C-alpha positions, -999 to +999 in steps of 0.1 A: +088+095+279+092+132+276+099+152+243+133+163+259+144+128+260+127+108+231+148+098+201+179+109+225+207+100+218+205+117+184+216+087+166+245+091+138+238+058+123+272+044+107+276+047+070+290+009+071+256+000+088+233+022+061+255+005+033+248-032+049+210-023+055+206-010+016+223-043+004+198-067+022+171-047+009+184-049-027+198-084-027+165-097-011+141-074-038+164-093-065+156-125-048+117-118-047+117-109-081+129-140-099+100-157-078+073-140-099+051-137-073+045-102-065+018-087-091+006-051-099-022-059-076-001-071-047-006-047-014+023-031+005+022-051+036+025-086+017+056-073-004+073-063+030+066-097+046+082-115+014+108-090+013+119-096+047+116-135+046+143-132+014+166-111+036+161-136+062+174-162+038+203-143+025+214-140+062+214-178+067+240-180+038+262-155+051+297-169+066+296-144+094+274-115+102+302-091+120+276-063+120+254-084+140+222-069+121+189-077+122+154-064+113+115-067+122+089-061+100+056-040+107+067-029+143+047-011+165+065+022+176+056+054+197+057+078+174+046+109+195+064+119+227+037+137+242+016+107+237+022+073+247-010+060+232+001+070+198+017+042+175+029+039+142+039+008+122+074+013+106+077-010+074+109-026+084+133-015+115+170-026+113+188-028+144+223-037+155+237-053+187+261-023+192+227+000+198+204-006+228+178-026+222+149+003+227+124+025+206+152+052+198+181+033+183+171+019+149+169+026+111+137+031+094+125+021+061+094+032+048+079+014+018+056+025-010+043+010-041+048+032-074+036+024-109+050+036-141+015+038-158-014+056-146-013+069-111+021+066-099+014+071-066+047+092-062+025+120-045+018+092-015+054+086-016+063+121-007+032+131+014+025+094+035+065+086+033+090+110+030+070+133+054+069+106+081+105+114+082+106+150+079+078+154+108+099+128+130+071+102+132+099+078+121+133+077+131+134+108+154+166+123+159+182+097+136+205+108+107+191+083+081+159+071+070+154+050+039+122+051+015+116+018-003+098+023-037+080-011-045+077-008-085+049-028-095+044-016-130+072-001-152+086+015-169+112+025-145+124+058-153+088+073-156+087+059-119+118+080-112+105+110-128+072+111-113+091+109-078+115+134-088+087+159-099+066+152-067+100+156-044+104+189-066+069+203-060+072+199-022+107+208-015+097+239+008+072+216+027+098+187+031+127+212+042+146+202+014+187+207+016+198+185-010+176+175-040+166+145-050+193+129-072+211+096-083+236+085-058+254+052-055+277+061-030+256+040-003+245+014-023+258-007-055+219-006-070+220+017-102+188+033-093+194+044-055+186+081-051+195+104-022+181+136-006+186+155+023+157+172+048+158+191+079+138+169+104+108+192+118+108+181+155+149+182+162+163+204+135+186+175+124+195+171+093+179+136+078+193+118+047 
């Protein structure tokens, strides 16, 4: 697939779909937390698999799924339009029946572990997370992408401050158009934040 067609059409993901995905993520995380099986030493991928399991269980309890929503963990995905052998693994890919089942139509979730004591890993959250969306590695030409922080050690306020500071320090590199700030307009979780960036490969804003 050449660079002219990769990531086309420029996917304007519906806000209703964004909200549904965020609800599943936060509700699944709440269920997982009650099981107390995740520790400070648990690696990112096992957490992601457990979270997807909890979301699967939640979906089974829904009376109807009018959004026809499903997701895949750790999906092998082409990440360079000029190199078909260059691959990446998106932590979670949300998809809907309305969109064609191909490489370009999805909502990407990139997850990172975060800590309120010692090294926060907030730098990795930006350099190896947010930048994957900004560079077009994930969600090329898409209007939204989700960063998911697995806070394994509190206090939570220190984690949020560390991420905010890391985002501020890199706002030129991340082509920041709207600063990282508290925003519950798309999600009921009280610590949801939102920022807007220009995606390098498409010159499109990504949220």
